[in-house]
N, C-alpha and C positions, 0 to 999 in steps of 0.2 A: 219294196221303194221306200215303204216308211219307216223301216226297218233301217237301211242304206243313209237316211237322212240324220235318224236319228244317232249314229254311230257317228257321221261328220259332224255334225253341229257338238256332241260331246267332246271330239278331239278340236274344234278349233276352240270351246269354252276351255280344256283342259290347256292349251298353247296360251290365251290370255291371260292365267293364273299364272303360268311361269316364267312369265315374259314382264316384271315390275319394275318402277325406273331406279335400281341400285340405291336408294336411299335408306340406308339403315332406321334410320328415325323416324321415319313416318313422312307421307304431307301431308299440306293443310287438308284438312277437312277426313284425314283419316285416324285411329281410335289416338294414334298419340305413344302407341306404346312400339318399344322398337322390333323391327321385323316383323310387325303385323300386317296381315295380307301377302305377306312372300313366303315362296317355299322352299325348298333347295334345292340348288340346281346352279347351272351357268345363269348370272346376271346379265340383263342386258338395259339398255340404256342409252342414253345419250355420251357417255362418256366414263371412263374408270373413276371412282370416289377412291382417293390415297388413304382415306381412312378405312375402307371396306376391307383390304386386305385381298388375297387370293379367296376365285371361288371355293365356296364351302369354309371359310376359315373364317376364327372371330376377328372383329375391327382391330385393325392397327392403330393403335396412340401416336400422334403426332410427338415428334421430339418434343422435351419437355427441356427446361432449364435444368440445370445441376441442380443449383438451389432449391429447384422444387421436388426433386427428387429423396434430398437427404440433409437434415441441418447443414449449416454451412460449419460448426463447430465439432461437426461428426469426427472430423480426423483431427483437432485440436487434442494434445496431450492433458491427461485429467491433471486439474488444478488441485496440486496436494493443500490440508487443511490448515491453516497456522495451529503452530502450537503453541501454547502458552507456558509461561514461566511455572512454575511451581511456586505455592506460597511461602514464603520464606518467613523465619522468625527475629530475623536481623540482618541488615542492610550488608551489600559488601561491602568491606574495607579496604582492600587491596587488589593489586591485580594478582592474578595465581601464581604459584613459583612454579617458572618453568623455564629451559636453557634461553629462552627470545625474551624472558625481561628479568635477568640480569642485571640488568642495566637501563631499565626501563621506567618511565614515572608520566603521570598522566597532570595535566596540567585544565582546573576548570572553573570556570565562571558562571555565578551564579546571579539571578535578578534581574536581568536584561530582557531584553535589547536596550540600550539607550544609545541613543544617534549621538548622546555628547560625549560618550567615552568608547562605546564597543569599537567603532570605525576604527581607532585609532589600535587599541589592542590587537584589532585583525589586521591590519597593518605590520605592528611589530613582529606576529606569529608569521606573515607572510611572506616578511623579510629574511628570516632565518630557517623558512622552509617547513615550520612547524603545524600541526593539526592541533587541535585543541577541544575539550568539550564544554557547550554553552547549557546550563541549566536555565529557562528560560520562563518567565511569568506571562500569564496568557492575557493582561491587562497590557503589559508590556510588549508582547508579539503582538497583539492582533494591531496595534498601531504602527509597529515597526515592520512590515512581512518584508519590505524590500534588504531589510538587515538577515533575516532569515534565509532568505533565498541565498544571499552574499554568503554565508558562512557557510550552507550545505553546496554551492559553485565550489569554495575553495577548501572542500574537503575536511570542515570540523564537522561535529555531531551534537544534534541539540536533544536536549532531556527536557523532562516534563518538570517543574517545580509551584507547582499548582495554580493557581489565576491569581490569586492576591496577595499572596505570601502569610497564611495565618498558620497560627499554632496549631496544626492539625488535632490534639489532642483534646481541644474545646469544640472540636465540630463534632455535628449529627453523622452519621452515616451519609444519609442522600447529600448534606453540606457540602459532604468531603468529596463523593463523586462526583458532584457538578465542578468543585475546585479543579480537580482533575481531569474530568471527563472532556470539559471546554476548552483546557491547553493544548488537549489533544488534537482536538475539533482543526483547533485554531492554524498550528502548527503543520497537520495534515493538508488544510486546503492551502498553506501558502507552498508548500516546496514539495507536495505530494505524498508524503510519506508522516505516519505518526512516527511521534519518540517511542526508542525501546528503553530507556531509560529515564529512571523517577528518582527524584531527590526530596527528602522530606525537609521545607523551611526548616531553620532553627535545628537540623537534626533531629526534632522530634518526633519519631514514628510512633506506630502504634499499630495494632492486627488489623485494623479497617484499610491502614494507607497501603499494606503489605498485599493484601486480600485485592482491594480494589486497583491496587499497580498491577498486579497477575493478571486480574481480567482484562485490563485492556492489552496484556503483552508486554509490558513493562518490567525491567528488572531494577531492584531499587541498589542505589549506587553513595556510599558516604566517603570519607577522605579520612587519610592519615596525619595532614597537613595542615591546619588551619591557618593564614595570614593572618588572621584578625585585620585585615585590613578595613572594613565598614568602622572600626574606632577611629581611621584618619591618625595611627600614631608617628606619621613620617615615613619617606620614602627610606632611607636608612634601615628603621626599621623591619619594616614588611620584606625587604629584600635580605635581611638577617636571618627573619623568622625561614625564610621559605629555603634557604642556601643551610642551615642548622638543621632543618628536619629531611632537608633529601636523601634518595635512596634507594636502591632497589624494588621497584615493584609503589613507588611511594604516590597516594593523588591529594595533590595539593587546590586547597579550597581560593577561590579568590573571588572579587564579586566588580562584574562592570558595570551596575545600575545601583538603586537602591539606596542612594546619597552622593554626596562629592565624591569621586572616584579617580580624580584627578593623579593623586597619589597613587593608585593600582596600575593606573598608566604607563606612568613612569617608575614605579619600581619594577613592572615586568622587562623594560627595556633593557633593567640593569642585570635584573637574575637571569633572564633565560639566556643569553650570552655567555652566563658564567656557569649554568648548568651544564651546555651545549662542550664547555672548554672541559668540563671534569670527565666528560666522555657519557653525559647521559644521554640516553633517545628519549625523546618526547613521543608519545606513539596513545593508541587507543586503545580503550577495553572491547572484545567483541564476546559476543550472548555466547559461540561455540565453546568459547576459550572459561568461561566463568564458573568456580567449583560450583558442582551442583548442589543441590537443596540436601 
């Protein structure tokens, strides 16, 4: 009898151990260790636990949001690293020679933007469907960001012409880096993209200018035809200089700020239709087309 009673109690105790509450994480007052107080076998209890899975299996995690399973950029293509231009020893002086440039010219304007003159020049360019390059000074650009945005909206290219138009060889390297870097920052904030072209004031280049420009991702661009409009020699003189210097691959220098540019405004209204009538096509240089260093 005692033996039978002991066997019965042992079976009953075993039944209590194998019929837990199905909570894999333990219950209040338990050890707190997942699975503590449980043993392999069918789980009994008040109802199925969706996280527990099939009897004897590992816990099944609830569905996760996709952004928690992998980074949101996991499927995005790798962004190529920006390729900086080589450091040149002299500026680009003209368009590269190829079949597409045999009748092409580039019009460039320095020192702006100036609300007194730049809009009129943009109006003239727009009437003739022509795009040009504007090498802006940072101190002017910072005060006329709306004109920067108009330039870009109308298809023109913005270049860097330093902040205050200094004579570069007289500057220390840190001062020059600030002049160029601040101007690029202003342009980028205004139009969303930093300049890819740089021009030294007065055409006074030095090694530091080439190196800093290249570090900021810019190519140095000079000119082949100087209208000398800053001298205010008269509208007819400016027009005559541009027409005499016109030719395939030429780059024309004019100004839209830095003084009274009324003559410059009137001159482009005269020489631009003449250039187009002669068969010249006003174009823009591209980084991929410029001659390698």
